[in-house]
C-alpha positions in Angstrom: 57.6 67.9 -125.3 53.8 67.3 -124.7 52.9 64.2 -122.7 49.8 62.4 -121.9 47.5 64.1 -119.4 45.2 62.2 -117.2 42.6 63.7 -114.8 39.8 62.2 -112.9 37.3 64.1 -110.7 36.2 61.1 -108.6 37.1 60.7 -104.9 39.3 57.8 -103.8 38.7 57.1 -100.1 41.7 54.7 -99.8 43.9 57.6 -100.9 42.6 59.7 -98.1 43.3 57.0 -95.5 46.8 56.4 -96.8 47.7 60.1 -96.7 46.1 60.7 -93.3 48.1 57.9 -91.9 51.3 59.7 -93.0 50.2 62.6 -90.8 50.7 65.2 -93.4 47.1 66.1 -94.3 45.6 69.3 -92.8 42.1 70.1 -91.8 39.8 71.5 -94.4 38.8 75.1 -93.8 35.1 75.9 -93.5 33.5 76.1 -96.9 36.3 74.3 -98.6 35.3 72.6 -101.8 37.9 69.9 -102.2 35.5 67.2 -103.3 36.0 66.6 -107.0 39.4 68.2 -107.1 41.9 66.9 -109.6 45.7 66.8 -109.7 47.9 66.7 -112.7 51.6 65.8 -111.9 54.2 65.8 -114.6 58.0 65.4 -114.6 59.1 68.1 -117.1 62.8 67.1 -117.1 65.1 64.5 -115.6 68.9 64.2 -115.3 71.3 61.9 -113.5 70.4 62.2 -109.8 67.6 64.8 -110.2 64.4 65.9 -111.8 62.0 68.8 -112.3 58.3 68.4 -111.7 55.1 70.5 -112.1 51.7 70.2 -110.5 48.4 71.7 -111.4 45.4 71.4 -109.1 42.0 72.0 -110.7 38.5 72.2 -109.2 39.7 73.7 -106.0 36.3 75.4 -105.5 35.6 79.1 -105.2 35.4 78.9 -101.4 39.0 77.8 -100.9 41.2 80.7 -99.9 44.1 78.5 -98.7 45.2 75.0 -99.5 47.7 72.3 -98.6 48.3 69.4 -101.1 50.0 66.3 -99.7 51.5 63.2 -101.4 54.1 60.5 -100.7 57.3 59.5 -102.5 58.0 55.8 -102.3 61.5 55.7 -103.9 63.5 58.0 -101.7 63.0 61.2 -103.7 63.9 64.4 -102.0 62.5 67.8 -102.9 65.3 70.4 -103.1 63.8 73.6 -104.5 60.2 74.9 -105.2 58.5 77.9 -106.7 54.9 79.3 -106.3 54.5 77.2 -103.2 55.9 76.5 -99.7 57.0 72.9 -99.8 58.1 70.7 -96.9 59.0 67.1 -96.6 59.0 64.7 -93.7 60.4 61.3 -94.7 58.3 60.1 -97.6 55.5 62.6 -97.0 55.5 65.9 -98.9 53.3 68.9 -98.2 52.9 71.9 -100.6 51.1 74.9 -99.2 49.7 78.1 -100.7 51.8 81.2 -100.4 50.4 84.7 -99.9 51.6 86.1 -103.2 49.5 83.6 -105.1 46.5 85.5 -103.7 43.0 84.0 -103.4 42.2 81.1 -105.7 40.6 82.4 -108.9 37.1 81.6 -109.8 38.2 78.9 -112.1 39.7 77.1 -109.1 43.1 76.3 -110.6 46.7 76.7 -109.3 50.1 75.5 -110.5 53.5 75.2 -108.9 56.7 73.4 -109.5 59.9 72.1 -107.9 63.2 70.3 -108.4 64.1 67.2 -106.6 66.9 64.6 -106.2 66.5 60.9 -106.8 68.6 57.7 -106.7 67.8 55.2 -109.4 64.2 55.0 -110.2 61.8 58.0 -109.9 58.3 56.6 -109.8 55.5 59.2 -109.7 53.2 59.5 -106.8 49.6 58.6 -107.6 47.7 59.6 -104.5 47.0 63.2 -103.4 44.9 64.9 -100.8 43.8 68.5 -100.7 43.2 70.0 -97.2 42.9 66.4 -95.8 40.3 65.3 -98.4 41.4 62.8 -101.1 41.6 64.3 -104.5 42.5 62.3 -107.5 44.2 62.9 -110.8 46.8 61.5 -113.1 50.5 61.5 -113.6 52.4 61.8 -116.9 55.2 59.4 -118.0 58.6 60.4 -116.7 61.1 61.0 -119.5 64.5 59.1 -119.4 67.5 61.1 -118.2 68.7 63.1 -121.2 69.5 66.5 -120.0 72.0 67.9 -117.4 70.8 69.6 -114.3 69.7 73.2 -114.9 72.6 75.6 -114.6 70.3 78.5 -113.5 67.9 78.0 -110.6 64.2 78.6 -111.2 62.9 82.0 -110.3 61.9 82.1 -106.6 59.2 84.2 -104.9 56.3 86.1 -106.3 55.9 86.9 -109.9 56.0 90.5 -110.9 53.6 90.0 -113.9 51.2 87.0 -113.7 49.2 86.1 -116.8 45.7 84.8 -116.3 44.5 83.3 -119.6 41.2 82.2 -118.0 40.0 85.8 -118.2 39.7 86.9 -121.8 38.9 90.1 -123.5 38.8 91.2 -127.2 40.1 89.3 -130.2 42.7 91.3 -132.0 42.2 92.0 -135.7 45.5 93.7 -136.2 47.8 96.7 -136.3 48.3 98.7 -139.5 48.9 101.8 -141.4 47.6 103.6 -144.5 48.9 103.9 -148.0 49.2 107.3 -149.6 45.6 108.2 -150.2 46.3 110.6 -153.1 50.0 109.9 -154.0 52.0 107.0 -155.4 51.8 103.4 -154.3 54.2 101.6 -152.0 56.8 99.7 -153.9 57.1 96.0 -153.6 60.1 96.4 -151.3 58.2 99.0 -149.2 55.2 96.7 -148.8 57.4 93.7 -147.8 59.2 95.8 -145.2 55.9 97.0 -143.7 54.0 93.6 -143.6 56.8 91.0 -143.5 57.8 89.1 -140.4 61.5 88.8 -141.0 64.4 90.7 -139.7 64.0 94.5 -140.0 60.4 94.0 -141.1 57.5 95.5 -139.2 54.7 92.9 -139.3 51.7 95.1 -140.1 48.5 93.1 -140.5 46.1 95.8 -141.7 46.6 98.1 -144.7 44.2 101.0 -145.2 43.7 102.3 -148.7 41.7 105.1 -150.2 38.6 104.4 -152.3 38.7 107.0 -155.0 35.5 108.6 -156.4 37.2 108.1 -159.9 37.3 104.5 -161.0 40.3 105.1 -163.3 42.4 105.7 -160.2 41.5 102.3 -158.6 44.4 100.5 -160.3 47.0 102.7 -158.5 47.4 100.5 -155.5 46.5 97.1 -156.9 50.1 95.8 -157.0 51.0 96.9 -153.5 47.8 95.5 -152.0 48.3 92.2 -153.8 51.9 92.1 -152.4 50.6 92.8 -148.9 48.1 90.0 -149.2 50.5 87.4 -150.6 53.7 88.4 -148.6 52.2 89.2 -145.3 50.4 86.9 -142.8 46.6 87.2 -142.6 46.7 90.8 -143.8 43.4 92.6 -144.0 42.6 95.5 -146.3 40.4 98.4 -145.2 39.1 100.7 -148.0 38.0 104.1 -146.9 36.2 106.6 -149.2 36.8 110.4 -148.7 34.0 111.5 -151.0 31.5 110.4 -153.6 31.7 111.7 -157.2 31.1 115.5 -157.2 27.9 115.3 -159.2 26.2 113.3 -156.5 26.8 115.8 -153.8 24.9 118.9 -152.7 27.9 121.2 -153.3 28.8 119.6 -156.7 32.4 119.3 -155.5 34.8 116.6 -154.2 36.1 119.0 -151.5 34.7 121.2 -148.7 32.3 118.6 -147.4 28.8 118.6 -148.9 26.3 115.9 -148.4 25.4 112.9 -150.6 22.1 113.6 -152.2 19.5 111.1 -151.0 18.5 110.2 -154.6 22.1 109.1 -155.1 22.2 106.7 -152.2 21.7 103.7 -154.4 24.4 104.9 -156.8 26.8 105.4 -154.0 26.2 101.8 -152.8 26.8 100.5 -156.3 29.9 102.6 -156.5 31.3 101.0 -153.3 30.3 97.6 -154.6 32.0 98.2 -158.0 35.3 99.0 -156.3 35.1 95.9 -154.1 34.4 93.7 -157.1 37.1 95.3 -159.2 39.7 94.7 -156.6 38.4 91.2 -156.1 38.9 90.6 -159.8 42.5 91.8 -159.5 43.2 89.2 -156.7 42.8 91.7 -153.8 39.9 90.8 -151.5 38.7 93.9 -149.6 38.0 92.7 -146.1 36.4 95.9 -144.8 34.8 98.8 -146.6 34.1 102.0 -144.8 31.0 104.1 -145.7 32.9 107.4 -145.1 36.1 108.8 -143.8 35.5 111.5 -141.2 31.8 112.3 -141.8 32.1 115.1 -139.3 34.9 117.0 -141.0 34.7 119.1 -144.2 38.2 120.4 -145.1 39.3 121.8 -148.4 40.3 118.4 -149.7 38.2 115.3 -150.6 35.4 115.1 -148.0 31.7 114.5 -147.5 29.4 115.2 -144.6 26.9 112.8 -143.0 24.9 112.8 -139.8 24.5 109.7 -137.7 20.9 109.2 -138.8 21.9 109.6 -142.5 24.5 106.9 -142.1 22.0 104.7 -140.4 19.5 105.2 -143.3 22.1 104.5 -145.9 23.4 101.3 -144.3 19.9 100.1 -143.5 18.5 100.6 -147.0 21.6 100.2 -149.2 24.1 98.1 -147.2 23.3 94.7 -148.7 24.2 96.0 -152.2 27.9 96.0 -151.2 29.0 92.4 -151.5 32.0 90.3 -150.7 33.2 92.7 -147.9 32.0 93.9 -144.5 30.9 97.5 -144.0 32.2 99.9 -141.4 30.5 102.9 -139.9 31.7 105.6 -139.7 35.3 106.8 -138.9 34.3 109.9 -137.1 37.2 112.3 -136.1 37.1 111.5 -132.4 35.1 108.2 -132.2 32.0 110.3 -131.8 29.2 107.9 -130.8 26.7 110.2 -132.5 27.8 108.8 -135.8 27.6 105.2 -134.9 25.0 104.8 -132.2 22.0 105.2 -134.6 23.3 102.3 -136.7 24.0 100.1 -133.7 20.5 100.8 -132.3 18.7 99.9 -135.5 18.5 96.1 -136.0 18.4 96.1 -139.8 21.2 98.7 -140.1 23.3 96.9 -137.5 23.0 93.6 -139.3 24.4 95.2 -142.5 27.7 96.3 -140.9 30.6 94.3 -139.6 32.7 96.9 -137.9 32.6 100.2 -136.0 35.4 102.6 -136.7 36.7 106.0 -135.5 39.8 108.2 -135.3 41.9 109.2 -132.3 42.0 113.0 -132.9 40.6 114.4 -129.6 39.2 111.0 -128.6 41.1 110.7 -125.3 40.3 114.3 -124.4 36.6 113.6 -125.0 36.7 110.6 -122.7 36.1 108.1 -125.4 39.4 106.2 -125.3 37.6 103.5 -123.4 35.4 100.5 -124.1 32.5 101.2 -126.5 29.8 99.3 -124.6 27.1 99.5 -127.3 29.4 98.1 -129.9 30.5 95.3 -127.5 26.9 94.5 -126.7 26.2 93.9 -130.4 29.5 92.1 -131.0 30.8 94.7 -133.5 34.6 95.0 -133.4 35.9 98.5 -132.8 38.8 99.7 -135.0 40.8 102.8 -134.5 41.5 103.6 -138.1 43.6 106.8 -138.1 45.9 109.0 -136.0 48.8 111.2 -137.0 51.1 113.0 -134.7 54.5 114.5 -135.4 54.8 117.5 -133.2 58.4 116.6 -132.3 59.7 118.1 -135.6 58.7 121.6 -134.6 57.4 122.4 -138.0 60.0 120.4 -140.0 63.6 119.3 -139.4 65.9 116.4 -140.1 65.5 114.8 -136.7 63.5 111.9 -138.1 66.6 110.4 -139.8 68.5 110.2 -136.5 67.4 106.9 -134.8 68.6 108.2 -131.3 66.9 111.5 -131.4 65.3 112.1 -127.9 62.4 114.2 -129.2 61.4 111.6 -131.7 61.6 108.8 -129.1 59.8 110.7 -126.4 56.8 111.4 -128.7 56.8 107.9 -130.0 56.8 106.3 -126.6 54.7 108.7 -124.5 52.1 109.5 -127.1 51.8 106.9 -129.8 52.8 103.7 -128.0 50.9 104.8 -125.0 47.7 105.2 -127.0 48.2 101.8 -128.6 48.3 100.4 -125.1 45.3 102.3 -124.0 43.4 101.2 -127.1 44.0 97.6 -126.3 43.0 98.1 -122.7 39.8 99.7 -124.1 39.0 96.4 -125.8 39.4 97.9 -129.3 40.3 95.3 -131.9 42.6 97.2 -134.2 44.9 100.2 -134.3 45.8 101.8 -137.6 48.3 104.6 -137.9 48.2 107.2 -140.7 50.7 106.8 -143.6 53.1 103.9 -143.2 55.6 105.5 -145.4 56.5 109.1 -144.4 59.4 110.8 -142.8 57.8 110.8 -139.3 56.3 107.3 -139.7 57.3 103.6 -140.0 59.5 103.7 -143.0 61.2 106.7 -144.5 60.1 108.5 -147.7 63.5 110.0 -148.6 62.6 113.6 -148.4 66.0 115.3 -148.0 64.7 118.0 -145.6 63.8 115.4 -143.0 66.8 113.1 -143.3 65.2 109.7 -143.9 66.1 107.1 -146.4 63.3 105.9 -148.6 62.0 102.5 -147.6 64.3 102.2 -144.5 62.6 101.3 -141.2 62.4 104.2 -138.7 62.4 104.3 -134.9 58.6 104.7 -134.8 58.2 101.6 -137.1 60.4 99.5 -134.8 58.4 100.6 -131.8 55.1 99.9 -133.4 56.3 96.5 -134.5 56.5 95.5 -130.9 52.8 95.1 -131.1 52.2 94.5 -134.8 54.8 91.8 -135.4 54.1 89.7 -132.3 50.4 90.2 -131.6 48.9 88.5 -134.6 45.3 88.6 -136.0 43.1 86.2 -134.0 45.1 86.5 -130.7 42.9 87.3 -127.7 43.9 89.7 -125.0 44.0 88.1 -121.6 44.1 89.3 -118.0 47.2 89.9 -115.9 48.2 91.2 -112.5 51.3 93.1 -111.4 53.3 93.4 -108.3 54.4 96.7 -106.8 57.8 96.2 -108.4 56.1 96.1 -111.8 53.8 99.1 -111.1 55.7 101.5 -113.5 55.1 99.1 -116.4 52.1 99.3 -118.7 51.5 95.7 -119.9 49.0 93.9 -122.0 49.0 90.1 -122.6 47.6 88.1 -125.5 47.2 84.4 -126.3 47.1 82.7 -129.7 49.0 80.2 -132.0 50.3 78.3 -128.9 51.9 81.5 -127.6 51.5 84.0 -124.8 52.7 87.4 -125.8 53.2 90.4 -123.5 53.9 93.9 -124.7 55.5 96.0 -122.0 55.9 99.8 -121.9 58.3 101.2 -119.4 57.9 105.0 -119.7 59.7 105.6 -116.4 63.3 106.7 -116.2 64.3 103.5 -114.3 64.9 100.0 -115.5 62.9 97.2 -113.9 65.5 94.4 -113.7 64.9 90.8 -112.9 61.2 91.1 -113.5 59.6 87.6 -113.1 56.8 86.8 -115.5 54.5 83.9 -114.7 52.8 82.1 -117.6 49.6 80.1 -117.1 51.6 76.9 -117.8 55.1 75.7 -118.6 56.8 77.3 -121.5 59.2 75.7 -123.9 60.8 78.9 -125.1 60.9 82.6 -124.2 61.9 85.4 -126.5 62.4 89.1 -125.5 62.7 92.0 -127.9 63.2 95.6 -126.9 63.1 99.0 -128.7 64.4 102.1 -126.9 66.1 105.3 -127.9 69.3 103.3 -128.7 67.9 99.8 -129.7 65.6 98.6 -132.5 63.6 95.5 -131.7 66.8 94.0 -130.3 66.8 90.5 -128.9 67.3 90.4 -125.1 68.4 87.6 -122.7 65.8 85.7 -120.8 66.0 83.1 -118.0 63.3 80.5 -118.2 62.2 77.7 -115.8 58.9 76.0 -115.9 56.2 78.6 -116.3 58.3 81.5 -115.3 60.8 83.8 -117.1 63.0 86.6 -115.9 63.7 89.6 -118.0 65.2 93.1 -117.7 62.9 95.9 -118.8 65.0 98.8 -119.8 64.1 102.4 -118.9 62.2 104.4 -121.5 61.5 101.3 -123.6 58.8 99.2 -125.2 59.5 95.4 -125.3 57.7 92.2 -126.2 58.0 88.9 -124.4 56.8 85.8 -126.4 56.3 82.5 -124.6 56.0 79.4 -126.7 53.8 77.0 -124.7 
């Protein structure tokens, strides 16, 4: 339940005198910046004979490296248990002090802690506080009537193992997705719902990548599945990627084996891209992002077309405005090769004609480019990883993919695929898009008998990917966190959005991390924990919640998601 919050940055000298007379204020350290501090005190719950309270101090000042907050209870209340502080009481006077595991005060000068207490009869709130002996003012929130029994589980004590700091923010997430069959049949309605839905045994994809055929008569193939994705999913984006222009416009007069787009057909190609976008729009399928080219640096014996970085820059600069009702992407190079995107980013006109930078993950980590793309960030262009495909575990083909507990499948999923999703998020990339969503080695099975999967049924890899896709929704922003030594084996990212804090936790070690304490930036009303491992599929896990902390068990060799509702 949300309650009125009152803060006031003015000093109240009378409060300082009162608390000093109680002999509980401590001397301010050199450089302390207590003047202007503010305290927010709230009673979060109350039961017969007891209560739980939380305090947030703001405007502590950057120079403060230790603190002591003092106040006085006037109705005989007694503090019985505290967390994130060392709390002592002498008569009516209470002192809360910083503890070492809180570390130095962050630059935003805010700290929170909580405690339980006992009371007899009334439980009036204190209204006068002092920080390091200097009065600091704030407000209290109305105390609720006794409605709940005392907590049966004590609050977590001691340092948190993962502490979320939502004051430090990174990239905004556009989503997690997969591609439709580029040359084959469309997803069925049931397939699409399983892939984009947010219900039980659905995977929550928020981006669908589709091929932009050079033949307009093929554009209708995916209309129904894309329309389903848009209507059934939540904030689903569509990325359209062309593999080639029509053969007659290319230097090799062929759809395959690369070949360049002839410069005198640049305007025709722009109109071709625009015609596709307008056709789909007329079918009720807005195309959010349109790529100029899939893998301009690769010319295989299937649909493909070669570009250089300067050619892409020239096309986007001179023709980009002709593609309407969508945002252009450059340029989906095989390994996020900056040579194919830097020229566009460095040209003001070309840069203004694109909305996104894209690239693939093949060889990207080995080349040292699985990291923040500073030039794209400088110009506020979101970076999307738009394709990766790995299924080395099958050893050239076997039915292992239909066995949800197969160790080879799980090890590759966790150690390669989920690890690169984690690293992509740490690199400030805004989206991660896998190859085909429906395939025997992918998110849902395609029913090929040799590989042992059931058509349309979620696979282990799909459940693992859903730990990101289903719970880290478009528009969420990645935020900072710190870890204790106990949590050092865990690879963790945290996100905030829709009134939630979401953490995705990879434990690729062979040992569980039990009773891991997660500290949220504020009190939480609910915590959910879902885990996928070799033997579990997005299975709900128990959590213990108190105030702003939750305790979870992180299984060995697992990926899990913790969702706090604030």
